[in-house]
C-alpha positions in Angstrom: -13.1 1.6 29.9 -12.6 -1.3 32.6 -12.6 -4.8 31.0 -15.8 -6.8 32.0 -15.9 -10.8 32.2 -18.8 -11.5 29.5 -20.1 -15.0 29.1 -21.2 -16.2 25.6 -23.6 -18.8 25.3 -23.7 -19.7 21.4 -26.2 -21.7 19.6 -23.6 -21.8 16.6 -19.8 -21.4 16.7 -17.1 -23.0 14.8 -16.0 -26.5 15.9 -14.2 -29.7 15.1 -17.5 -31.1 13.3 -18.1 -27.8 11.3 -15.3 -25.1 11.2 -17.5 -22.7 9.4 -20.5 -23.1 11.8 -21.1 -19.5 12.8 -17.6 -18.4 11.8 -18.9 -14.7 12.0 -19.8 -15.2 15.5 -16.3 -16.2 16.4 -15.1 -12.9 14.5 -17.7 -11.1 16.9 -15.9 -12.7 19.7 -12.5 -11.4 18.6 -13.8 -8.1 18.4 -15.3 -8.1 21.6 -12.1 -9.6 23.2 -10.3 -6.4 22.5 -12.1 -4.4 25.4 -13.5 -7.3 27.7 -12.6 -10.7 28.8 -14.9 -13.4 26.6 -15.6 -16.8 27.5 -17.3 -18.7 24.7 -19.3 -22.0 25.6 -21.0 -24.1 22.7 -22.3 -27.6 23.1 -22.1 -29.5 20.0 -24.1 -32.7 19.0 -21.6 -35.2 17.9 -23.0 -38.4 16.2 -19.3 -39.9 16.2 -19.5 -40.3 20.1 -21.1 -42.9 21.9 -24.6 -41.5 23.0 -24.0 -39.5 26.4 -20.2 -39.3 25.9 -18.7 -36.0 26.7 -15.4 -34.5 25.3 -14.2 -31.0 25.9 -12.0 -28.7 23.7 -10.7 -25.4 25.0 -8.7 -22.6 23.1 -7.3 -19.6 24.9 -6.1 -16.5 23.4 -5.7 -12.8 24.7 -8.9 -11.9 26.0 -10.8 -14.9 24.7 -11.4 -18.4 25.8 -13.5 -20.7 23.4 -14.7 -23.8 25.2 -16.3 -26.4 22.8 -18.3 -29.3 24.7 -19.1 -32.3 22.5 -21.9 -34.5 23.4 -22.6 -38.1 22.1 -26.0 -38.2 20.1 -27.6 -41.3 19.2 -29.4 -41.7 15.7 -32.6 -43.4 16.8 -35.7 -41.6 18.0 -35.0 -42.5 21.9 -31.5 -41.6 21.5 -32.1 -38.2 20.2 -34.6 -37.9 23.1 -32.1 -38.7 25.6 -29.7 -36.3 23.8 -31.9 -33.4 24.3 -32.5 -34.3 28.1 -28.8 -34.4 28.7 -28.0 -31.2 26.7 -29.7 -29.0 29.2 -28.1 -31.1 32.2 -24.5 -30.8 30.5 -24.9 -27.2 29.5 -25.9 -26.3 33.0 -22.8 -28.4 34.6 -20.5 -26.5 32.4 -21.7 -23.2 33.1 -21.6 -24.1 36.8 -18.2 -24.9 36.4 -17.2 -21.6 34.9 -19.0 -19.8 37.6 -17.0 -21.7 40.2 -13.7 -20.8 38.4 -14.4 -17.3 36.9 -17.3 -15.9 38.8 -20.4 -14.5 38.1 -20.2 -12.6 34.7 -21.1 -9.1 34.3 -23.2 -9.7 31.3 -24.3 -13.1 29.3 -24.3 -12.7 25.6 -26.5 -15.3 23.5 -25.8 -15.6 19.9 -28.9 -17.2 18.2 -31.4 -17.5 20.9 -32.6 -21.0 20.2 -31.7 -23.0 21.8 -28.8 -21.6 23.9 -30.6 -18.6 25.0 -32.5 -21.1 27.4 -29.3 -21.0 29.6 -29.5 -17.4 29.7 -33.0 -17.5 31.0 -31.8 -19.8 33.8 -28.7 -17.8 34.7 -30.7 -14.8 35.0 -33.5 -16.4 37.1 -31.0 -18.2 39.5 -28.0 -15.6 39.7 -29.8 -12.4 38.4 -27.1 -12.0 35.5 -28.6 -10.0 32.6 -28.1 -10.9 29.2 -28.4 -9.4 25.8 -29.1 -11.4 22.2 -27.6 -11.1 18.9 -29.6 -12.9 16.2 -28.3 -14.0 12.7 -30.9 -16.5 11.6 -32.7 -16.1 8.3 -36.1 -17.8 9.4 -37.7 -14.5 10.0 -37.1 -13.1 6.4 -40.1 -13.3 4.1 -39.9 -16.1 1.8 -37.6 -18.1 4.0 -37.9 -21.8 3.2 -37.2 -22.2 7.2 -39.9 -19.6 8.0 -40.4 -18.7 11.7 -44.1 -19.3 11.5 -43.5 -22.9 10.4 -41.0 -23.6 13.4 -42.3 -25.8 16.3 -44.6 -23.9 18.7 -42.4 -24.9 21.6 -39.4 -23.2 19.9 -41.4 -20.0 19.0 -42.5 -19.9 22.7 -38.8 -20.2 24.0 -37.6 -17.4 21.6 -40.7 -15.0 22.6 -39.4 -15.7 26.5 -35.8 -15.0 25.5 -36.8 -11.7 23.8 -38.8 -10.7 26.7 -36.2 -10.9 29.0 -33.2 -9.8 27.3 -31.8 -6.5 28.3 -30.8 -5.5 24.9 -31.4 -6.9 21.2 -28.3 -6.6 19.1 -29.2 -7.9 15.6 -26.8 -7.5 12.7 -29.0 -5.0 10.6 -31.9 -2.8 10.9 -34.1 -5.0 8.9 -33.7 -8.0 11.2 -34.6 -6.0 14.0 -37.9 -5.1 12.3 -38.5 -8.5 11.0 -38.2 -10.0 15.0 -40.5 -7.0 16.3 -43.3 -8.0 13.6 -43.1 -11.8 14.3 -41.9 -12.2 17.8 -42.4 -9.2 20.0 -41.4 -5.5 19.9 -38.3 -5.2 21.5 -35.8 -2.2 21.4 -32.7 -3.0 19.4 -29.3 -1.5 18.4 -27.9 -2.9 15.4 -24.2 -4.1 15.4 -22.8 -5.4 11.9 -21.0 -8.5 11.1 -17.1 -8.1 11.4 -14.4 -8.2 8.8 -10.9 -9.0 9.6 -9.5 -6.1 7.6 -5.8 -7.4 7.8 -7.0 -10.0 5.0 -9.6 -8.0 3.5 -8.1 -4.7 2.4 -7.5 -2.7 -0.7 -4.1 -2.3 -2.2 -3.5 0.0 -5.1 -1.8 -2.9 -6.8 -5.4 -4.6 -6.6 -6.6 -2.0 -9.2 -5.2 -3.5 -12.5 -6.5 -3.8 -15.9 -7.5 -7.1 -16.7 -8.1 -8.9 -20.1 -11.3 -10.1 -18.8 -13.8 -8.5 -16.3 -13.9 -11.0 -13.4 -17.1 -11.4 -11.2 -16.8 -13.5 -7.9 -19.6 -15.3 -6.1 -18.8 -16.7 -2.7 -21.3 -18.9 -0.7 -22.1 -22.3 0.2 -24.3 -22.6 -3.1 -27.5 -23.7 -1.3 -31.1 -22.8 -2.6 -31.3 -19.6 -0.6 -28.2 -18.3 -2.6 -30.0 -19.3 -6.0 -26.7 -20.2 -7.7 -28.7 -21.6 -10.8 -30.4 -18.3 -11.5 -27.1 -16.5 -11.2 -25.5 -19.2 -13.5 -28.4 -18.6 -16.0 -28.4 -14.8 -15.8 -24.6 -14.8 -16.3 -24.7 -17.1 -19.3 -27.2 -14.6 -20.8 -24.8 -11.6 -20.0 -21.9 -13.6 -21.6 -23.7 -13.6 -24.7 -23.8 -10.1 -25.2 -20.4 -9.6 -23.6 -17.7 -12.3 -24.0 -15.3 -10.4 -22.1 -17.1 -11.4 -18.8 -16.1 -14.1 -16.5 -17.3 -15.6 -13.0 -15.4 -17.2 -10.2 -17.9 -19.5 -8.2 -16.3 -20.1 -4.7 -17.2 -22.0 -1.8 -18.9 -25.4 -1.8 -18.1 -27.1 -5.0 -21.4 -29.1 -5.8 -20.9 -31.4 -8.7 -24.5 -30.6 -9.3 -23.8 -26.9 -10.2 -20.5 -27.9 -12.3 -23.0 -30.1 -14.4 -25.6 -27.3 -14.7 -22.9 -24.7 -15.9 -21.6 -27.2 -18.5 -24.9 -27.3 -20.0 -25.1 -23.4 -20.4 -23.2 -23.6 -23.8 -20.0 -21.4 -22.5 -16.5 -21.9 -23.6 -14.2 -23.6 -20.9 -12.9 -21.3 -18.6 -15.6 -18.6 -18.6 -17.0 -20.0 -15.3 -14.5 -21.5 -12.8 -15.6 -23.2 -9.5 -13.0 -23.1 -6.9 -14.6 -25.1 -4.0 -14.0 -24.3 -0.2 -10.7 -22.2 0.6 -9.7 -20.6 3.8 -10.8 -17.2 5.1 -7.5 -15.7 4.1 -7.7 -17.3 0.5 -11.0 -15.7 -0.1 -9.5 -12.5 0.3 -6.8 -13.1 -2.0 -9.2 -14.3 -4.6 -11.6 -11.3 -4.1 -8.6 -9.0 -4.7 -8.0 -10.8 -8.1 -11.5 -9.9 -9.2 -13.4 -6.6 -10.2 -16.7 -7.2 -8.5 -18.9 -9.5 -6.2 -22.4 -11.1 -7.2 -24.8 -12.4 -4.7 -28.4 -13.4 -6.2 -29.8 -14.5 -2.8 -33.5 -15.3 -2.5 -33.2 -14.2 1.5 -30.4 -12.9 3.6 -29.7 -10.8 6.8 -26.5 -9.1 6.4 -23.9 -11.2 4.2 -20.4 -11.0 5.4 -19.1 -11.7 1.9 -20.7 -8.2 0.9 -18.8 -6.3 4.0 -15.7 -8.5 3.1 -16.1 -7.6 -0.5 -16.5 -4.2 0.2 -13.3 -3.9 2.3 -11.4 -5.2 -0.4 -12.9 -2.2 -2.6 -15.1 -4.3 -4.6 -18.5 -2.8 -6.0 -21.3 -5.5 -5.2 -24.3 -6.7 -7.3 -26.8 -8.2 -4.7 -30.5 -8.5 -4.2 -32.6 -6.1 -2.3 -33.4 -8.5 0.6 -33.0 -8.3 4.4 -30.3 -6.1 5.4 -28.4 -5.8 2.2 -29.6 -2.4 1.0 -28.3 -1.1 4.3 -25.0 -2.0 3.1 -25.2 -1.0 -0.6 -25.9 2.5 -2.5 -25.1 3.9 -5.7 -21.4 4.4 -4.7 -20.4 0.8 -4.0 -23.1 -1.2 -5.9 -26.2 -2.4 -7.4 -29.5 -3.8 -5.9 -31.9 -6.2 -8.1 -34.9 -7.9 -7.0 -34.6 -11.5 -5.8 -35.1 -13.9 -8.7 -35.3 -11.4 -11.4 -32.7 -12.7 -14.0 -33.2 -10.1 -16.4 -32.4 -7.5 -14.2 -29.4 -9.5 -12.8 -28.4 -9.8 -16.6 -28.7 -6.3 -17.2 -26.7 -5.3 -13.9 -23.9 -7.9 -14.8 -23.4 -5.8 -18.2 -24.1 -2.4 -16.6 -21.7 -2.4 -13.7 -18.7 -3.5 -16.3 -19.8 -0.4 -18.6 -19.8 2.0 -15.7 -16.9 0.5 -13.7 -15.1 3.7 -13.7 -17.3 5.5 -11.7 -16.8 3.3 -8.6 -13.6 4.4 -6.6 -12.4 1.2 -5.1 -10.1 2.9 -2.5 -13.0 5.1 -1.3 -15.3 1.9 -1.1 -12.7 0.2 0.8 -11.9 2.9 3.4 -15.6 3.4 4.0 -16.3 0.0 4.8 -13.4 -0.9 6.7 -14.2 2.1 8.9 -17.5 0.4 9.6 -16.5 -3.3 9.7 -13.4 -3.4 11.5 -12.5 -5.5 14.6 -11.9 -2.5 16.9 -15.0 -0.4 15.9 -17.2 -3.3 16.5 -15.5 -4.4 19.6 -15.8 -1.1 20.9 -19.5 -0.7 20.2 -20.2 -3.9 22.0 -18.4 -3.0 24.9 -20.7 0.4 25.1 -23.7 -2.1 25.0 -22.2 -4.2 27.8 -21.6 -1.1 30.0 -25.3 0.3 29.1 -26.5 -3.0 30.6 -24.5 -3.2 33.8 -25.4 0.5 34.5 -29.1 -0.3 34.1 -28.5 -2.9 36.8 
């Protein structure tokens, strides 16, 4: 396949202010860059800069240019208003500079339509460049605390315009496609999953060892959506019946949760909080565990599940969003969101039936789906389809 120039306009993307902001989008970009020349532009609000000041940061690797634009944002109401007026103008100027240097791209790829999709509409209207959309946001999920229906009318109107004009919709799960079709408007969709770096997240025979304790791992930012308190309560109840369990909580080390866990009447060391670690370290920690557990209230298609599966870990997670598309009887267990009794039972039962899970097969199957080359090739197929459609 001939490499094409693809311009990515991203509402989220890792940057100096937040290195984890849309890190899954960055992995998509790396996958896409295997087959096409990808240029990412992300405009970041930076409160540390004087209002209106602009700073640029660019990183280049084979097939991938990541361009971060930092725009100073005032904290006052007037400062915020001026920022949003400047945002559109600065973003256009950066895109015009790209066009002058690189020429018109074959396709524009929008990641998270609000607000970056506004520029894709402008590019289509002004230069006739078609665009595709990938969505990652949980606002469309039933029960979301930031539900789409409660978003400002202007935002919902813009998302509707973007989805109406997109050449293709490439959500990360079938469920997300259905939710967008239900809440926004019907639009044909081709789900393309999140990407896993299988150089890090992989299974090795030496990982499959007999441990003195059966070790669960939970990886998340531990916000309310992930329901960490509910998980801790369910785990404590399970431990009372089987003291051979332990739980690693990896991610944002919220002192409030540490205090909460200390009140569960468990011996020291049964629950360990690891704090934030690097992407590679997450893989290393996963491979030191027996299973992943996630007790989210709402989700789309959590990267942590695909990462765990690529390590060969069976997964306990909630029946929400795209998770049922990722798990089945051969690689995990589904429970209802918020059902702590069901979670407790699942924690106990998975340990008892652990021998029926073949970690090597779990890892092999997951790696064939979520690896860079497979996802990058599928993205390239979709780009080619858009170009052929004209």
